[in-house]
C-alpha positions in Angstrom: 0.0 0.0 0.0 1.4 3.4 -1.0 1.7 6.2 1.5 -1.2 8.1 -0.2 -3.4 5.0 0.1 -2.6 4.7 3.8 -3.4 8.4 4.3 -6.7 8.1 2.4 -7.6 5.0 4.4 -6.8 6.8 7.7 -8.9 9.8 6.7 -11.9 7.6 5.8 -11.6 5.7 9.1 -11.5 9.0 11.0 -14.6 10.3 9.1 -16.6 7.2 9.7 -15.7 7.0 13.4 -16.6 10.7 13.9 -20.0 10.4 12.3 -20.7 7.2 14.3 -20.1 9.1 17.5 -22.8 11.7 16.5 -25.2 8.9 15.5 -24.5 6.8 18.6 -27.7 5.6 20.4 -28.7 7.2 23.6 -28.1 5.4 26.9 -30.6 5.6 29.8 -29.5 6.3 33.4 -29.9 2.6 34.0 -27.2 1.9 31.3 -29.4 0.3 28.7 -29.9 1.6 25.2 -32.9 3.8 24.6 -34.7 2.5 21.5 -38.2 3.8 22.3 -39.2 5.6 25.4 -42.0 7.7 26.9 -41.0 10.8 28.8 -42.6 11.6 32.2 -45.6 13.9 32.2 -46.4 16.6 34.7 -49.8 18.1 35.6 -51.8 19.7 38.3 -49.3 22.4 39.1 -50.2 24.4 42.3 -50.1 27.3 42.3 -51.3 27.2 38.7 -49.3 28.3 35.6 -49.2 32.1 35.3 -51.3 32.3 38.5 -51.3 35.2 41.0 -50.9 35.0 44.8 -50.3 37.4 47.6 -47.4 35.1 48.8 -45.8 31.9 47.6 -44.0 29.4 49.7 -45.5 25.9 49.0 -45.9 24.3 45.6 -46.9 20.9 44.2 -47.5 19.0 41.0 -48.2 15.5 39.9 -45.7 13.3 37.8 -47.0 10.4 35.7 -46.6 6.8 36.9 -43.8 6.1 34.4 -41.5 8.6 36.3 -38.4 7.4 38.0 -39.0 8.8 41.5 -35.3 9.0 42.3 -34.6 11.4 39.5 -37.2 14.1 40.4 -35.5 17.5 41.1 -37.0 20.9 41.6 -35.9 24.6 41.4 -37.5 27.9 42.2 -35.9 30.9 40.6 -32.9 28.7 39.7 -32.3 27.7 43.3 -32.6 24.0 44.2 -35.7 23.1 46.3 -35.9 20.0 48.3 -39.1 18.0 47.5 -41.2 15.3 49.1 -42.3 12.7 46.6 -45.3 10.4 47.5 -46.6 7.7 45.2 -50.4 7.9 44.9 -52.8 4.9 44.6 -53.0 5.6 40.8 -49.2 5.0 40.5 -48.5 8.7 39.8 -46.3 10.8 42.1 -47.3 13.8 44.1 -44.3 16.2 44.3 -44.4 18.8 47.1 -41.9 21.5 47.8 -41.5 24.4 50.2 -39.4 27.5 49.5 -37.0 28.6 52.3 -38.7 32.0 52.6 -42.1 33.1 51.3 -42.0 35.3 48.1 -44.3 38.3 48.4 -43.1 40.5 45.5 -42.2 39.7 41.9 -42.5 36.2 40.4 -41.4 32.7 41.1 -40.2 30.6 38.2 -40.7 26.9 39.0 -38.9 24.1 37.2 -39.3 20.3 37.9 -37.2 17.8 36.0 -37.3 14.0 36.0 -36.6 10.9 33.9 -39.0 8.2 33.0 -38.3 4.5 34.0 -37.0 3.9 30.5 -34.6 6.9 30.5 -36.3 9.8 28.7 -36.3 13.1 30.6 -38.6 16.0 30.6 -39.4 19.0 32.7 -42.2 21.3 33.7 -41.8 25.1 34.1 -44.2 27.7 35.1 -44.4 31.2 36.5 -46.4 32.4 39.5 -46.7 36.1 40.2 -46.9 37.7 43.7 -48.0 40.9 45.2 -50.6 43.4 44.1 
């Protein structure tokens, strides 16, 4: 093999390995390949989306029954919030959080993120406005 053929072969191998890295299958947090998955769903946010309240300290929402309970995380105004997660009789999860201090002016931007049992992730975000 000539030096030019070796160089061309090396370039082709590099090109194929680079494209394979971008096309690599996703891997779930359990380590298995994700071939088809259903992300978790979030609903019943309290206080409600774009709602108004004099003061906000407590919040809750429900996550679908395919949610991996261990992956549920929450933030309020980009600050982590500890949550209590309780599985309901239906299999879904009630997620409850409490801010360190009540917010009485401005808005609170809530974000809750989780993964499904098969490794897809999703989040729920919503604003609640306080004050007059």
